[in-house]
C-alpha positions in Angstrom: -25.7 256.8 -197.8 -25.5 258.7 -194.6 -22.3 260.8 -194.1 -20.7 260.9 -190.6 -19.9 264.3 -189.1 -17.2 265.1 -186.5 -18.1 267.0 -183.3 -15.8 267.9 -180.4 -17.3 268.5 -176.9 -15.1 270.3 -174.3 -16.0 270.2 -170.6 -15.0 272.3 -167.6 -16.6 271.5 -164.2 -16.0 272.5 -160.6 -13.4 275.1 -161.3 -14.4 276.9 -158.0 -13.2 280.3 -159.3 -9.5 279.3 -159.4 -8.4 282.2 -161.5 -4.7 281.4 -161.6 -2.2 278.7 -161.7 -2.2 276.8 -158.4 -0.8 273.7 -156.8 -2.6 270.4 -157.7 -2.2 266.9 -156.3 -1.4 264.1 -158.7 -1.1 260.4 -157.6 2.0 258.6 -158.7 2.2 255.0 -157.7 2.2 254.8 -154.0 2.5 258.5 -153.3 1.2 262.0 -154.0 3.1 264.5 -156.1 2.4 268.2 -156.4 2.8 270.5 -159.4 1.1 273.7 -160.6 -1.8 273.5 -162.9 -4.9 275.4 -164.0 -6.0 279.0 -164.3 -8.5 280.4 -166.8 -5.9 282.0 -169.1 -4.5 278.5 -169.8 -8.0 277.0 -170.1 -8.7 279.8 -172.7 -5.5 278.9 -174.6 -6.5 275.2 -174.8 -10.1 276.0 -175.8 -8.9 278.4 -178.5 -6.4 275.9 -179.8 -9.0 273.2 -180.1 -11.4 275.6 -181.8 -8.8 276.8 -184.2 -7.8 273.3 -185.2 -11.5 272.2 -185.7 -13.4 275.3 -187.0 -17.1 275.1 -186.6 -16.9 271.6 -184.9 -16.5 272.5 -181.2 -18.9 273.1 -178.4 -17.8 273.9 -174.8 -19.7 273.6 -171.6 -19.3 274.6 -168.0 -20.8 272.2 -165.4 -20.9 274.8 -162.6 -19.2 275.5 -159.2 -17.5 278.3 -161.1 -18.2 281.7 -159.6 -17.5 280.9 -155.9 -14.5 279.5 -154.1 -11.7 282.1 -154.0 -11.3 285.5 -152.4 -11.8 287.7 -155.5 -14.9 285.8 -156.5 -16.4 286.0 -153.0 -15.6 289.7 -152.5 -17.3 290.6 -155.7 -20.2 288.1 -155.2 -19.1 286.3 -158.4 -19.1 289.4 -160.7 -15.4 289.5 -161.3 -15.7 286.2 -163.2 -18.2 287.6 -165.8 -15.7 289.0 -168.4 -13.4 286.1 -167.9 -16.1 283.5 -168.5 -17.4 285.4 -171.5 -13.9 285.3 -173.0 -13.8 281.5 -172.5 -17.0 281.4 -174.6 -18.9 278.5 -173.3 -22.1 277.4 -175.1 -24.1 276.7 -171.8 -23.6 276.3 -168.1 -25.4 274.8 -165.1 -24.9 275.5 -161.4 -24.4 274.6 -157.7 -22.3 277.0 -155.5 -23.4 279.8 -157.8 -26.5 279.9 -155.4 -24.2 280.8 -152.5 -24.7 284.6 -153.1 -28.5 284.1 -153.0 -30.8 283.6 -156.0 -31.1 287.3 -156.8 -27.4 287.8 -157.1 -27.0 284.6 -159.1 -29.7 285.8 -161.5 -27.8 289.1 -161.9 -24.5 287.3 -162.7 -26.2 284.8 -165.1 -27.9 287.6 -167.0 -24.5 289.1 -167.9 -23.0 285.9 -169.3 -22.9 285.6 -173.1 -24.4 282.0 -172.9 -27.4 280.5 -171.2 -27.6 279.2 -167.7 -29.6 276.0 -167.8 -31.6 274.2 -165.1 -34.6 272.0 -165.7 -35.0 271.4 -162.0 -34.9 274.7 -160.2 -38.3 276.4 -159.5 -39.7 279.6 -158.0 -41.8 278.6 -155.0 -44.5 281.2 -155.6 -45.0 280.7 -159.4 -43.7 277.1 -159.6 -42.0 278.1 -162.8 -38.4 277.5 -163.8 -36.0 280.3 -162.9 -33.6 279.4 -165.8 -34.3 277.8 -169.2 -34.4 274.0 -169.1 -32.5 273.6 -172.4 -30.9 275.3 -175.4 -30.0 274.2 -178.9 -26.5 274.5 -180.2 -25.3 274.0 -183.7 -21.9 272.7 -184.8 -20.7 270.6 -187.7 -24.1 271.0 -189.3 -25.6 269.2 -186.3 -28.3 270.4 -184.0 -27.5 269.5 -180.4 -30.2 269.8 -177.7 -28.6 270.6 -174.3 -30.5 270.1 -171.1 -29.2 271.5 -167.8 -29.6 269.9 -164.3 -28.4 272.0 -161.4 -27.3 270.4 -158.1 -30.3 269.1 -156.3 -28.8 269.5 -152.8 -28.9 273.3 -152.6 -32.3 273.4 -150.7 -31.6 270.2 -148.8 -28.2 270.3 -147.1 -26.9 273.9 -147.7 -27.6 277.1 -145.9 -31.2 278.4 -146.4 -30.1 281.7 -147.9 -28.8 279.8 -151.0 -32.3 278.7 -152.0 -34.5 281.4 -150.6 -37.8 281.3 -152.6 -36.7 278.3 -154.6 -37.1 274.6 -154.6 -35.0 271.9 -156.4 -36.0 268.6 -157.9 -33.7 265.8 -159.0 -34.6 266.5 -162.7 -35.3 262.8 -163.5 -39.0 263.3 -163.9 -38.6 266.3 -166.1 -35.9 264.9 -168.4 -38.0 262.5 -170.6 -40.4 265.3 -171.6 -37.6 267.6 -172.6 -35.8 264.8 -174.5 -39.0 264.0 -176.4 -39.6 267.7 -177.2 -36.0 268.1 -178.5 -36.1 265.0 -180.6 -39.7 265.2 -181.9 -40.3 269.0 -182.2 -36.9 270.5 -182.4 -35.5 267.7 -184.6 -32.1 267.7 -182.8 -29.4 265.2 -183.9 -28.1 264.6 -180.4 -29.2 265.1 -176.8 -26.6 266.3 -174.3 -27.3 266.6 -170.5 -25.2 269.0 -168.6 -25.5 267.9 -165.0 -24.2 268.9 -161.5 -25.8 265.9 -159.7 -22.5 263.9 -159.2 -21.1 260.9 -161.0 -22.9 258.1 -159.1 -26.2 260.0 -159.5 -25.6 260.5 -163.2 -24.8 256.9 -163.8 -28.1 255.9 -162.2 -29.9 258.7 -164.2 -28.5 257.3 -167.5 -29.7 253.8 -166.5 -33.2 255.1 -165.9 -33.7 257.8 -168.5 -33.3 256.8 -172.1 -32.4 259.0 -175.0 -29.4 260.8 -173.6 -26.4 260.6 -176.0 -23.8 262.5 -173.9 -23.9 263.3 -170.2 -21.4 265.8 -168.9 -21.2 265.1 -165.1 -20.0 267.4 -162.4 -20.0 267.9 -158.6 -18.0 264.9 -157.4 -14.6 266.0 -158.8 -14.0 262.7 -160.5 -11.0 262.6 -162.8 -12.3 260.3 -165.5 -9.4 259.3 -167.7 -11.8 257.2 -169.7 -15.4 257.9 -170.6 -18.0 255.6 -169.1 -20.8 254.2 -171.3 -24.1 253.4 -169.7 -26.4 251.9 -172.3 -26.2 254.3 -175.2 -25.1 257.2 -173.0 -21.5 258.4 -172.8 -20.5 260.0 -169.5 -17.5 262.1 -168.7 -16.4 264.2 -165.7 -13.2 266.3 -165.6 -11.7 266.8 -162.2 -11.8 270.2 -160.4 -10.2 273.5 -159.7 -9.8 274.1 -163.5 -6.8 271.8 -163.5 -8.4 269.7 -166.2 -10.6 269.9 -169.2 -12.5 267.0 -170.8 -12.4 266.5 -174.5 -14.9 264.2 -176.2 -14.6 263.6 -180.0 -17.7 262.2 -181.6 -18.5 260.7 -185.0 -22.2 261.2 -185.6 -24.2 259.5 -188.4 -27.9 259.5 -188.8 -28.5 261.0 -185.4 -26.4 258.4 -183.6 -22.9 258.4 -182.2 -21.1 255.7 -184.1 -17.6 256.3 -182.6 -16.1 258.4 -179.8 -12.7 259.2 -178.3 -12.2 260.8 -174.9 -9.2 262.5 -173.3 -8.8 264.1 -169.9 -6.5 267.1 -170.5 -4.3 268.4 -167.7 -3.9 272.2 -167.8 -0.2 272.1 -167.3 2.0 275.1 -166.2 3.8 274.7 -169.6 0.8 275.8 -171.5 1.2 279.4 -172.8 -1.6 281.5 -171.3 -4.0 283.3 -173.6 -3.1 287.0 -173.5 -6.7 288.4 -173.5 -7.8 286.0 -170.7 -4.6 286.7 -168.7 -5.2 290.4 -168.8 -8.7 289.9 -167.4 -7.5 287.5 -164.7 -4.8 290.1 -163.7 -7.4 292.8 -163.5 -9.6 290.6 -161.3 -6.8 289.8 -158.9 -5.0 293.1 -158.9 -7.0 294.8 -156.0 -6.3 291.8 -153.7 -2.9 290.4 -154.8 -0.7 292.2 -152.3 -3.0 291.3 -149.4 -3.4 287.7 -150.5 0.3 287.1 -151.0 1.0 287.8 -147.3 2.8 284.8 -145.6 0.8 284.0 -142.5 2.5 280.8 -141.4 4.3 277.7 -142.4 3.4 274.0 -142.6 5.6 271.0 -142.4 2.7 268.9 -143.8 1.3 268.9 -147.3 -2.3 270.1 -146.9 -5.0 268.8 -149.1 -8.6 267.5 -149.3 -8.1 264.6 -151.7 -9.0 261.8 -149.3 -12.5 260.7 -148.4 -12.3 260.0 -144.6 -9.8 262.5 -143.2 -7.8 265.4 -144.7 -4.6 267.2 -143.6 -6.1 270.5 -144.7 -9.1 270.1 -142.4 -6.9 268.8 -139.6 -5.2 272.3 -139.6 -8.6 274.0 -139.5 -9.8 271.7 -136.7 -6.6 272.2 -134.7 -7.3 276.0 -134.8 -10.9 275.4 -133.7 -9.8 273.3 -130.7 -7.2 275.9 -129.8 -9.6 278.8 -129.8 -12.6 277.1 -128.1 -11.1 274.6 -125.7 -13.8 272.1 -126.9 -13.5 268.4 -126.6 -14.3 267.7 -130.3 -14.1 269.8 -133.4 -16.1 269.2 -136.6 -15.9 270.7 -140.1 -17.8 269.9 -143.3 -16.5 267.3 -145.8 -15.7 269.9 -148.4 -14.0 268.7 -151.6 -12.7 272.1 -152.9 -9.4 273.7 -151.8 -6.2 273.5 -153.8 -3.3 271.8 -152.0 -0.7 273.7 -150.0 2.8 272.2 -150.2 5.2 272.1 -147.2 6.6 275.6 -146.6 4.9 279.1 -146.5 1.1 279.5 -146.1 -0.3 282.6 -147.6 -3.6 284.4 -146.8 -4.7 283.3 -150.3 -4.3 279.7 -149.2 -6.6 280.3 -146.2 -9.3 281.8 -148.3 -9.1 279.0 -150.8 -9.4 276.6 -147.9 -12.6 278.1 -146.5 -13.9 280.9 -148.8 -17.3 281.2 -146.9 -15.3 282.3 -143.8 -18.0 281.4 -141.3 -17.8 282.2 -137.5 -16.4 279.7 -135.2 -19.1 278.3 -132.9 -19.5 275.9 -130.0 -22.4 273.8 -129.0 -23.1 271.1 -126.4 -24.2 267.8 -128.0 -25.2 264.6 -126.3 -23.5 261.3 -127.2 -26.7 260.2 -128.9 -26.9 263.4 -131.0 -23.3 262.9 -132.1 -24.0 259.3 -133.1 -27.2 260.3 -135.0 -25.4 263.2 -136.7 -22.6 261.0 -137.9 -25.0 258.3 -139.1 -26.8 261.0 -141.2 -23.5 262.2 -142.6 -22.4 258.7 -143.5 -25.7 258.0 -145.2 -25.3 261.3 -147.2 -21.9 260.1 -148.3 -22.3 256.4 -148.8 -26.0 255.8 -149.4 -26.7 252.7 -151.4 -29.1 254.8 -153.5 -27.0 257.3 -155.3 -29.8 259.8 -155.4 -29.6 260.0 -151.5 -25.9 260.8 -151.6 -26.1 264.5 -150.7 -22.8 265.2 -149.0 -19.2 265.9 -150.0 -16.7 263.7 -148.2 -17.2 262.4 -144.6 -17.5 265.1 -141.9 -14.0 266.0 -140.6 -13.3 265.6 -136.9 -10.6 265.9 -134.2 -10.9 264.9 -130.6 -12.8 261.8 -131.6 -12.3 258.4 -133.3 -15.0 256.9 -135.4 -15.1 253.3 -136.7 -17.8 252.5 -139.2 -19.0 250.0 -141.8 -19.4 251.4 -145.3 -21.6 248.6 -146.5 -24.2 248.7 -143.7 -27.7 250.1 -144.1 -28.6 253.7 -143.2 -28.5 254.3 -139.5 -26.4 251.1 -138.9 -22.9 252.1 -140.0 -21.4 253.4 -136.8 -19.6 250.7 -134.9 -17.6 252.5 -132.2 -17.0 256.1 -131.2 -14.3 257.3 -128.7 -14.0 260.9 -127.4 -10.5 261.7 -126.3 -9.8 258.0 -125.9 -12.9 257.2 -123.9 -16.1 255.4 -125.2 -18.9 257.8 -126.2 -21.6 258.0 -123.6 -25.1 258.3 -124.9 -26.5 260.8 -122.4 -23.3 262.8 -121.7 -23.0 266.3 -122.9 -19.9 267.1 -125.0 -18.6 270.5 -125.9 -18.0 270.7 -129.7 -16.6 273.3 -131.9 -17.5 273.8 -135.6 -17.8 276.3 -138.4 -21.4 277.2 -138.9 -21.8 277.0 -142.6 -22.9 273.4 -143.2 -21.7 272.6 -139.7 -23.6 271.0 -136.9 -27.4 271.2 -137.9 -29.5 273.6 -135.9 -31.7 270.7 -134.7 -28.9 269.4 -132.5 -27.4 270.6 -129.3 -27.9 273.2 -126.6 -25.9 276.3 -125.5 -25.1 277.2 -129.1 -22.7 280.2 -129.2 -20.9 282.0 -132.0 -17.5 283.3 -131.1 -16.5 286.8 -132.2 -13.9 285.1 -134.5 -14.3 283.8 -138.0 -12.5 280.8 -139.5 -9.9 282.7 -141.6 -8.8 284.9 -138.7 -8.8 281.9 -136.4 -6.4 280.2 -138.7 -4.2 283.3 -138.9 -3.9 283.5 -135.2 -3.3 279.8 -134.8 -0.5 279.8 -137.5 1.1 282.9 -135.9 1.4 281.0 -132.6 2.1 277.5 -133.8 4.1 277.6 -137.1 5.4 275.5 -138.5 2.3 273.4 -138.1 1.9 269.6 -138.4 -1.5 268.5 -139.6 -0.7 264.9 -140.3 -3.4 262.3 -140.7 -4.3 260.8 -137.4 -6.8 258.0 -138.3 -9.7 259.8 -136.8 -12.2 258.1 -139.1 -11.7 254.5 -140.0 -13.7 252.2 -142.3 -13.6 248.7 -140.8 
């Protein structure tokens, strides 16, 4: 008679280098509430507690978007995270924004982690070989678990070219069956786990098309899944963002099958006592920058966040500063998902760097009405494509100075219904002066008279706040699904 064995899987994804406790948005009925959450010292405390209570039965995985996103991480090109992540003691990791420092720096950081970086879909262009291992085998509870990594596929498609220099990225779907077969037939694993940074819609489709995955740890889209999703025989979880959450999946395994499971999304509450070792490492990482980052640079009367799909108050502040500095008719920013909320009151320099850690220059470019329409159609397709594999964006591109009305359900290239610029209908052949931030901003294939200002986004925000505080960045209904 087969004996069942207990296994606990812990997941962190999309922590975006949020070293410390920070504000987080929580929905409560018809309104948003804000309270502090997260930080690696509290994550360490939760992981340690679970491991202590279940010795030899716990595996922990990091879904990526980890070493980029805050000032200390960017200033050290991800290296300040190395001792902290090693203390957290994950069993494997995959990647996305890790490539922001360029492939060579990412390889350097990954080589110093005490666990493997996995990606079955990232290849060197010259040799056509994988740059990281496709899989690893972990052991817990007397079980052998094959773990396959899939990095974000969009790095060489929608992100700055420096991220993927010398590399190419596939979806990973074609590679998976071969690795699953090898793990099951040759390595004799009891379970197959896929650690993915494709996004929740993509991972659901992947689980529908690729058989043999027992557990799929999803990342990228910042879904707070309070209940696991089962697709066929595959259990899928995803666990929020900013390190404000951990996913816990308890499995009962018998004869190489999951016979029962229980999932819980854990909130990393302020009340959790931080792990002392991890806290010391976090303090060391922050110490060189803390005094500078704590400077108050302005005030807001509006809660600033990026938790909405079509428009965000956080980006409205950024766009207001772009319009102020450029005198443009329209301002665009990317539909970033990261950026911890800022509650009404003081805004610190740290808040600004959390908002736009890449700190690109402010630019202007003249676009025709037709180019604006085409650009928006492409962005809407990247966001809402009926084929999840073609969803390559974050949220909808943010904009001020313009009103867009669109149909979510329409086919690619047919979603835009009406566009108004400063209250007037968009004219196809008219040139419009637009402002944007270059990183993932208006593509190079569009526009004329492109010009970078001698002013970067963070300094632009500082100057705007100094002149305009307290600022109001309320939602204005600039993008409406009709």
